[in-house]
C-alpha positions, 0 to 999 in steps of 0.5 A: 697836095704838094703842087704849084699849079693853080688851086682852082683847078685842082679843087675842080679836079677833086670834086669831080673825082671824090664828091662826098669826100671833097671837104676832107681832100681839100683840107689835106691838099691845101695844107701841103700846098702852103708848105712849098717854097720856090728852089732854084734849078740847081738846088741840092740838099742842104745842112747835112749832119752824118749821124751814123755810118761811114759816109762822105758828101761831096757837091760840085755845082749841081751834082752831089755824090754821097759815097757810103762805105758801110751798109747802113748810114743815117744823115739829118738834113735841113732841106732835101730838094733837088732842082731840075737841073741838079742830080743827087747820087747815092754811091753805096757798096751794094744793093743791100746797103741803105741810107736813112735821110731824115728832113728835120725842118718843116720844109717839104722835099721837092724833087725836080731832077735826078736821084740815083742809087745803086742801093736803097734810100729812105727819105723821111720828111713829115711835111711831105715829098713831091716829085715833079713831072721832070723828076726821076728817082731810079734806086735799088729800093725807095721809101718816101714817107711822112712818118717817123723811123727810129734810128736805133730800131733801123740800125739794129734790124734794117730788114724790119722797118717800123714807121709810126704816124706823126701829128703832121699830115704831109703827103707824098705826091709823084707826077714823075718817074720812079724806078726800082726794078727787081727792088721795091718803091714804098710811098707812105703817108696819110695822103699819097698820090701817084700821077706819074709813072712807077716801075718795079718789075718783079718787085714791090710797089706799096702806097700805104697809110697807117698809124704803124706800118712794118716793112719786111725785107729779104734780099732787098725786096719787100716780103711782108706789109703790116699796117694798122688803121690811121688816126688821120683821114687817109687817101691813096690815089693812082691817076697814071701808071703803076707797073710791077711786072711779075711782082706785087702791089700794095695799096692800103688806106685804112683809117679808124674813121669807118665813115669816110676815113680811108679811100683808094681811088684807082683812076689809072692803071696798075699793072703786075702782069705783062707790060708793053715792054716786059713779058712774064709768064705768071701774073703778079699780085694786086692787094687793095685794102681801105674803108672805101675802094673806087675804080674810076671809069677808064681805070685798068687793074691788071694782072694778065700774063702769058701762061697764068693770070695773077691774083687781085684782092680787094677788101673795103667796107665799100667797093665801086667799080665804075662803067669802063673800069677793067680788072682783069687777071687772065692768061693771054698765050696758054694757061689758066686764068687767075683769081679775083676777089672783091670783098666788102663789108657793105656794098660791092657795086659793079658796073665795069668788066672783071675777067680771069679767062684762060687762054688756048688749053687753059682753064678759066679763073676764079671771081668772087664778089662778096658784100652785104649787097652785091649790085649789078649795073647795066654795064657789068660784064664778067668772064672766066671762061676756058681758052678755046682749046680747053678740053671739055670734060662732061660727066654723065652719071645718072645714078643715085648716090647716098639719095643724091644725083651726080649731075653732068658737069663742065669742069673747064669753065672758071667760076664766079660767086656772088655772096651777099646777105639778101638778094631780090633780083632786078631784070638787070641782075638776071641779064648780068648773070645771063651775059656771065654764063656765056663765059663762066660758071655762076653761083649766088649765095645768100648768107644771112650772117654777112648782114651788117645793117637792117638785119631784122629785114625779112629779106635777110637770108632770102634769095628772091627771083620775081614773077617779072624776071625773064631769064635765058641761058644762051651759053653753047657749052654746058654751064652751071648756074647755082642759087643757095639761100640760107633762109628761103629761096623763091622762084617766081620768074621764067628761066629758059635754055636756048641751047640746052646747056644749063645745069640749074641747082637751087637750095633754100635751107629753110624752104624753097618754092617754085610758084605758080607762074614759075616756068623753068627749062634747063638741061638738068635740075636739082631743087633742095631744102632742109625744110619744105620744098614746093613745086606749084609751077613748071619744070622741064628738063631737057638734056642734050646729045650728051647728057640725060634729062634729070629733075632732082628734088629733095626736101623734108616735106614736098608739095608738087602741084605743077608740071615735072617733065624730062623732055628728050625722046633719044635719052633716058629721062629721070625724075627723083623725089626724095623727102625725109617726111611726106611727098604730096603730089596734088591732083593738078600735078604731072610728072612725065618722064619719057624717052625711046626706051622710057624714063624713070620716076623714082619717089622716096619718102616715109609717107607718099600721097599720089593724086596727080598723074605719073608717066614714064614714056611720054605716051609713046615708046616702050614703058618706063619705070615708076618706083614708089619707095616708102619709108626710105628716109633721106640720109 
């Protein structure tokens, strides 16, 4: 690290933050520390060689003016340091003009003073760049990098800059203030650390490493970033603040070493939404890509804005969201929530807060957490709720369409999707989903194709809710829980519905089983399997004042040996069973559809064995309808 402070303190700090990556990080940091030399308070860049462009350089005591009349310029320097009392001004013809500055010696650049430019400044130093706490860089666009830029490629096409990794492993470290509003800040090196303030409102901030990095520009802004995995171990760390209100922040630290090669540590604030000083209607975008991404406790990754939440995308081998970390893309005044995608090849571990809420009349947003494992811990909180004045859209179409059921829906709440290769619910897992249903619809999908390790396990492709799991839906608005397994879905636990608002849909493509101790109560339920469907426990649907109770079952073959009941005296209850082949109602089975006007039981299959009890009026009121439809195959 390019830092003159006490080394012991730095090692302690790094150990606390990075743990298993300590050895790798210290190797980088100590190399950089040894490159620093003392500089005077009035020091200015030295040893200029103007390689290209119409450029004049004048110095007066502690002020250097670099006057450039051409659109592009190249200067090679022996050193590029700015002392605490010194100032370097780039005076360029317009904001699209740029100056490529290259340090050709092994002296890291130290910025303790001020750099100003009305155009764009590129600073290349393979030994690194350090900006102190009092350092200030304010430009129309800044690239600080340890990577190499070819002179001719830069002159031929300044709107497409190609940066290539060198054998040296210098770092970029900012403790000061870097400003490029409506422009860009790019810090590119194997190790990039921000412990200061980077501001690029309505612009772009890029902190990245890579064997090759391509920056594409249009009208003084970065429009695209392409990186290839670094041959070096990479670290991108934000410990203070990055602000790009309405803009874009990209952090990329992917390395060829898949074990511990690349790490993004987000320990501070990243904000592409409204800030304390700038309000924006639409949130910007945040992209994080690495072998490993860690959101430290207390960190804030924000894309909140007045009328539309922004987008946050994270892709890594492993993603960890620690306690008190916040990831948000919400509308704050009146509008829809944004989108948050957290996708890992291995594990996504969540112990913090993820929000994509709507506001006032706005709808909830979309949240995706996907990995081989999705681990929900005690302090995880997920929300994609609609605004308090958002319209409640409910459908109550209880009819058969292509042997399927249209169930009640609440379409204004946002959605949280959990996708993994296998899922065995713990009570904590259940409790986190239970809490999330207060503020979102939730779907959990298990897909065996996502398996990376131990793929021969019997649990791959399965979703299991054991008999020790209790789950109570406490939502006061209609909410959907959808469970899907590419192989088997086993439900043995207890699900209750405190306010009669849960729409439960469960699908096990290779089999679905409700065990003998399973006890399910919901507004409406739908269970499906392309193969065997067994209902051995209790399923009760209640409906509410706006929806009719519905229990819908679809499978190739079915065994019913438990209780299936619709329980609402004032609204029509409906039970539908549809099988491609056979339905077997064993002697212990009870199928009860009630209501003041009678309920409806419809059973479709090629072969039906009824040894149980079927009733369509709940024992009171007028008789309902019981229909056994033989040889009507599932279509």
